[in-house]
N, C-alpha and C positions, 0 to 999 in steps of 0.2 A: 673138840677141834683144836688143832695146834695153831696158835696165833704167833706170827713173827718168828718162825723157825730161823735161826741165824743164817743158814746157808740159802734158804729161799729168799729171805729179806735181802741178802747181798746180791742175789741174781736180779731181783726186781729193781733194786737201787741202781745197779749197773745198766740195765736196759732203759730205765728212766733217764739216766744221765746221757745215754746214747741218743735217746729221743730228743732231749733238750738241745744237745749239740747239733743234731740234724735240723731241728726247727730253726734255731737262730742263724744257721749257716745255709739254710734253704737247700738241704740235701734231700730232694724230693724222692730219690730212689730209696733212701734209708727210711724216710717217713712212710713210704708205701709198704716197705718190708715189715715195718713195725705195727701196721694196722692189719687186722684180720681181713683177708681177702674173701669177703662174704657179703651177700645182700642183706644180712642181718646186722652188720656193723652200723653204728649210729654215731654221728658227731654233730653236736649242737654247738654252734659258734656264736660270736657276738652278733652277726647279722645274717646267719644262715642256719638252716636245719638240713642236715645231710643224712640221707638214708641210703645205706649200701656203699660198698667200696668204690663203685664207679662214680658216684656223686662226690665222694671224698677225694678221689684222684683228680677229677675235673676241677674241683675247687683249688687243690694244691697247685695244679699246673697253671691256673689263671691268676693266682695270687701274686702281688708284687713281691720281689725278692729283697727290697730294701726296707730298713726300719724294723727289723725283726729282733734286734738285740734287746735283752731284758734281764732283769735281776729277779731271782726267785727268793721268796721268803716263806717261812712257816710250812715247809714241805713235810707232809706226813705220808709215809708209805706203810701200809698194813697188809700183811699176807695172811691168808686163811688157808690152812693146810699147805699142800705143795703145788697147787695149780690155779689159785685165784688170789688176786691182790687189788688193792686200790691205791692210787697215788693222787694226793690232793696238794695243791700248792697255790700260793698267791704270787702275783708277779707285777712288775712295773716296767714298762717299756722305757728305754733310754730317752731322756728329754721330755718325758711325760710326768704329770703329777697324778694321773689316774691310776688306780690299782685294779687288777683283774684277778679272777680265780680260774683255776683249771682243775678238773677232776677227770680221772681216767680209771677205767676198770680193765685190768690186765688179766689174761687167762693163758695158761700154758696149753697150747694146742699143737699136736703133732711134735711135741718136744721143744717148742720154742714159745717165748712170751710174746703176745700180741695184744694190742688195744682192741677191745671189743665194743667199748662205749666210751665217749669222751664228751665233755662239756666245757665251754669257755665262756666267761661272761666278764663284763666290766662293772665295777661298782659305780653307782651314781653318786656324784658329789655335789 
């Protein structure tokens, strides 16, 4: 298997950056576009377990739009072949001393990269 093909890694890095921009700027339409529109999509968050795109959309629409700015650290994107990737990062919200972790599984489906599984958690200090 080809790991981190340069062109594929660049694609996933770009879509990951687009996701991060949409997240911190609360661009719900872009976040929705970047998640697989399937009942099989899973997102486990700090305080929620979301199964299926409908639950993920409902969460995004109900979430407060303030306090979303954050800094990323130790981001690792790994691609596997041409259609599968993982993106792992640590983050810290502005004004907070707590750190968090985010993992995403990206898959190329119908010619575009989408998140098929995600997990967000905060470190206990």
